[in-house]
Legacy VTK file of the C-alpha trace (Angstrom):
# vtk DataFile Version 3.0
C-alpha trace
ASCII
DATASET POLYDATA
POINTS 302 float
95.096 78.456 83.966
96.366 81.351 81.967
94.930 84.980 82.176
94.826 85.665 78.474
95.798 88.698 76.496
94.338 89.519 73.103
96.786 87.169 71.441
95.436 84.215 73.221
93.755 81.377 71.100
91.814 79.635 73.677
89.120 80.562 76.025
90.078 81.077 79.622
87.364 81.534 82.416
88.472 82.985 85.627
87.510 80.745 88.603
84.740 81.676 90.946
86.791 83.139 93.931
86.627 86.499 95.696
89.969 87.108 94.398
92.326 85.337 92.047
95.990 85.492 91.171
96.344 83.902 87.657
99.399 83.396 85.466
99.083 84.943 82.182
101.093 86.079 79.179
100.190 89.696 78.266
101.166 89.904 74.731
101.567 93.584 74.865
104.395 95.744 76.013
103.808 96.961 79.490
103.908 100.742 80.194
104.431 102.574 83.452
101.120 102.295 85.136
98.702 105.191 84.338
95.825 105.024 86.969
92.422 106.110 86.320
90.900 109.139 88.289
89.852 108.464 91.853
86.247 108.256 92.944
84.524 110.575 95.378
82.618 108.327 97.698
81.855 110.755 100.396
82.287 114.560 101.115
86.102 114.996 101.234
86.891 111.291 100.780
88.533 110.116 97.440
88.880 106.379 96.879
91.411 105.121 94.325
89.767 103.541 91.195
92.001 100.407 91.700
92.846 98.779 95.047
94.649 95.533 95.805
92.505 92.949 97.220
93.018 89.396 98.499
96.314 87.920 97.748
95.487 84.477 96.220
92.694 82.155 95.472
94.603 79.394 97.404
94.615 81.471 100.547
91.205 80.800 101.835
90.600 83.516 104.440
94.325 84.063 104.515
95.222 80.506 105.747
97.408 78.237 103.929
101.153 77.548 102.940
102.669 80.893 102.123
99.670 83.028 102.652
101.150 85.384 105.256
104.165 86.020 103.137
101.961 86.388 99.951
99.936 89.208 101.660
103.088 91.065 102.693
104.837 90.659 99.448
101.883 91.589 97.466
101.144 94.661 99.477
104.756 95.870 99.271
105.006 95.250 95.579
101.724 97.127 94.985
102.960 100.141 96.994
106.288 100.059 95.225
104.625 100.399 91.570
102.416 103.305 92.980
99.285 101.642 93.959
97.767 103.309 96.948
94.537 101.584 97.486
94.413 98.467 99.658
91.405 96.254 100.498
91.407 93.852 103.306
89.077 92.276 106.017
89.344 90.733 109.424
88.063 87.497 107.663
91.202 87.299 105.495
93.431 86.943 108.542
96.245 88.983 106.869
95.721 92.443 108.461
99.094 92.129 110.452
101.044 91.288 107.302
99.472 94.060 105.343
100.269 96.705 108.283
103.722 95.394 108.340
104.075 95.891 104.623
102.685 99.466 104.950
105.350 100.230 107.474
108.067 98.677 105.651
107.300 100.570 102.456
108.035 103.984 103.870
105.066 105.229 101.997
103.367 108.271 103.574
100.187 106.875 105.280
98.406 110.053 104.286
98.552 108.935 100.581
97.045 105.493 101.252
93.284 104.515 101.240
92.705 101.529 103.448
89.427 99.479 103.190
88.648 96.733 105.722
85.583 94.848 106.599
83.902 93.452 109.768
81.759 90.444 110.469
80.746 90.959 114.214
79.317 88.218 116.191
76.808 88.726 117.595
75.363 91.260 115.126
75.261 94.142 117.687
76.263 97.822 117.940
78.889 96.925 120.562
80.343 94.039 118.731
80.583 96.109 115.477
82.457 98.890 117.168
84.825 96.465 118.903
85.554 94.722 115.616
86.617 98.084 114.036
88.999 98.593 116.894
90.412 95.098 116.234
91.132 95.884 112.606
92.912 99.095 113.363
94.983 97.190 115.926
95.806 94.481 113.628
96.823 96.858 110.808
98.916 98.949 113.250
97.161 102.232 112.127
95.562 104.927 113.926
92.549 105.497 111.570
90.905 103.645 108.633
89.470 105.088 105.353
86.535 102.835 104.799
84.961 100.009 106.943
82.505 97.811 105.422
79.904 95.415 106.878
81.352 92.336 105.198
78.099 90.317 104.836
74.492 90.998 105.841
73.258 89.513 108.980
70.163 87.274 109.392
67.742 90.092 110.035
67.129 93.780 109.216
67.275 94.725 112.822
70.740 93.043 113.343
71.977 94.911 110.199
70.699 98.115 111.662
72.574 97.283 114.858
75.824 96.702 113.064
75.360 99.828 111.072
74.885 101.763 114.274
78.353 100.511 115.406
79.917 101.599 112.179
78.233 105.071 112.548
79.572 105.351 116.036
83.179 104.404 114.836
82.938 107.074 112.250
81.915 109.577 114.887
84.678 108.540 117.141
87.217 109.193 114.304
88.132 105.697 113.773
87.315 105.676 110.184
86.661 108.327 107.595
83.675 106.734 106.035
81.567 103.530 106.212
79.704 101.192 103.950
78.486 97.723 103.394
79.261 94.578 101.211
77.164 91.947 99.532
74.014 93.985 100.406
70.968 93.418 98.190
68.550 96.154 97.063
66.167 94.854 99.866
68.866 94.963 102.436
69.768 98.630 101.463
66.147 99.703 101.399
65.520 98.296 104.824
68.684 99.849 106.264
68.164 103.269 104.648
64.498 103.245 106.003
65.679 103.142 109.659
68.995 105.189 109.254
68.067 107.873 106.575
70.711 110.277 107.809
73.773 107.909 107.244
73.629 106.414 103.839
76.409 103.789 103.063
79.141 105.388 100.996
79.898 102.049 99.346
78.506 98.719 98.569
81.157 96.223 97.433
79.833 93.311 95.496
80.982 91.035 92.824
80.867 92.666 89.524
82.501 91.756 86.048
82.011 91.479 82.485
80.764 87.991 82.933
78.687 88.545 86.057
76.859 91.837 87.042
73.741 92.532 89.043
72.368 95.465 86.978
69.478 96.070 89.207
71.566 96.590 92.360
74.129 98.805 90.485
71.320 101.011 89.316
69.785 101.396 92.781
73.076 102.214 94.342
73.625 104.962 91.693
70.223 106.339 92.385
70.854 106.635 96.101
74.449 108.004 95.760
76.020 104.818 96.838
79.344 103.895 95.154
79.120 100.252 93.891
82.667 98.754 94.181
83.712 95.612 92.339
85.426 92.638 93.834
86.630 89.690 91.672
86.429 91.927 88.503
87.645 89.120 86.269
85.378 86.351 87.619
83.601 84.416 85.047
85.188 86.468 82.205
86.306 84.755 79.098
89.385 86.660 78.258
89.627 85.227 74.709
86.198 86.289 73.824
86.409 87.725 70.200
84.631 90.849 71.120
87.238 91.530 74.094
89.970 90.592 71.670
88.784 93.092 69.052
88.789 96.066 71.577
91.938 95.105 73.021
93.700 95.161 69.749
92.185 98.533 68.961
93.761 100.093 72.168
96.930 97.996 72.234
96.178 96.615 75.653
95.379 93.170 77.136
91.757 91.812 77.273
92.150 91.829 81.028
92.797 95.547 81.013
89.726 95.950 78.749
87.570 93.904 81.056
88.781 96.094 84.201
88.346 99.368 82.251
84.752 98.409 81.561
84.100 98.189 85.262
85.777 101.605 85.817
83.659 103.237 83.131
80.464 101.934 84.655
81.364 104.112 87.522
82.479 101.549 89.687
85.979 101.319 91.475
87.321 97.904 91.980
89.615 95.621 94.046
91.692 93.358 92.127
94.177 90.581 93.043
97.149 90.203 90.682
99.263 88.404 93.389
102.976 88.953 93.857
103.715 89.418 90.188
104.832 92.938 89.454
103.787 92.682 85.808
100.366 91.716 86.605
100.062 94.458 89.324
101.174 96.989 86.741
98.766 95.767 84.212
95.734 95.945 86.722
96.882 99.331 87.936
97.517 100.779 84.532
94.140 101.149 82.945
94.044 104.881 83.039
95.752 105.487 79.683
92.882 104.420 77.422
89.068 104.964 77.192
86.419 102.798 75.823
84.101 104.223 73.378
80.417 104.130 73.903
80.114 101.541 71.201
82.690 99.404 72.872
81.146 99.574 76.241
77.788 98.399 74.623
79.545 95.618 72.964
81.194 94.543 76.054
77.942 94.833 77.965
76.330 92.505 75.751
78.955 89.703 76.532
LINES 1 303
302 0 1 2 3 4 5 6 7 8 9 10 11 12 13 14 15 16 17 18 19 20 21 22 23 24 25 26 27 28 29 30 31 32 33 34 35 36 37 38 39 40 41 42 43 44 45 46 47 48 49 50 51 52 53 54 55 56 57 58 59 60 61 62 63 64 65 66 67 68 69 70 71 72 73 74 75 76 77 78 79 80 81 82 83 84 85 86 87 88 89 90 91 92 93 94 95 96 97 98 99 100 101 102 103 104 105 106 107 108 109 110 111 112 113 114 115 116 117 118 119 120 121 122 123 124 125 126 127 128 129 130 131 132 133 134 135 136 137 138 139 140 141 142 143 144 145 146 147 148 149 150 151 152 153 154 155 156 157 158 159 160 161 162 163 164 165 166 167 168 169 170 171 172 173 174 175 176 177 178 179 180 181 182 183 184 185 186 187 188 189 190 191 192 193 194 195 196 197 198 199 200 201 202 203 204 205 206 207 208 209 210 211 212 213 214 215 216 217 218 219 220 221 222 223 224 225 226 227 228 229 230 231 232 233 234 235 236 237 238 239 240 241 242 243 244 245 246 247 248 249 250 251 252 253 254 255 256 257 258 259 260 261 262 263 264 265 266 267 268 269 270 271 272 273 274 275 276 277 278 279 280 281 282 283 284 285 286 287 288 289 290 291 292 293 294 295 296 297 298 299 300 301
């Protein structure tokens, strides 16, 4: 598959994976990455607009030929071009490699924003707290910036117990803030009804031009929860004539237009350009143009 620029002549659909690394021809001259402004997700906590996510669609949960090297190389490459947001999870089985890349990069830890996710089993407060400690150990860090509950448990009571463990982790100084992932409006309402004093800072869910849950996005915004996108190019036809026209108007690729649309919805994102420096620069450098309100409406209608 080819991740198309505005010069592409055929439609390309990004496959349905949490994160993908897709060969593509840009068709535009790459500039030094100009990053969008960060997002305030909690008092005193700034999150980069663009983070690097899972290394490759073929590395299911981090397992497969070359997956360990891919995570290490991708992270090191991302840091070398100025990226400072890193998104991982215990389930990806790559946290040790990411931690090694952070150490090897020489980048000051205080400038980085590290997100990880837990899937405790059983869904208890004790297991959740223990899972955060495991993530810290695997990454070789002293503290995390954001920890998410990766997937809701089977019951509201179990979600409440896991959330209590995350709250405890925050109180112990193991992470700066906490949030959830894949939570529906109903999941969030139930959680917030029982824990009104500690609202999730982030709900990370799939969001792209081709696939978005407007009701959950609106609910999160109404409650002050930052809605973060993963797989921001999933189900996107990057050769759509409407994306092509907007890309031509700004001198950027259609992939950049699709990513910029997500940012201008008020949502940070975790992307996965893989180990290719040009792809990483493209995804990181979406801060040097702004979509008009008319362009945003046109893209939203795709």
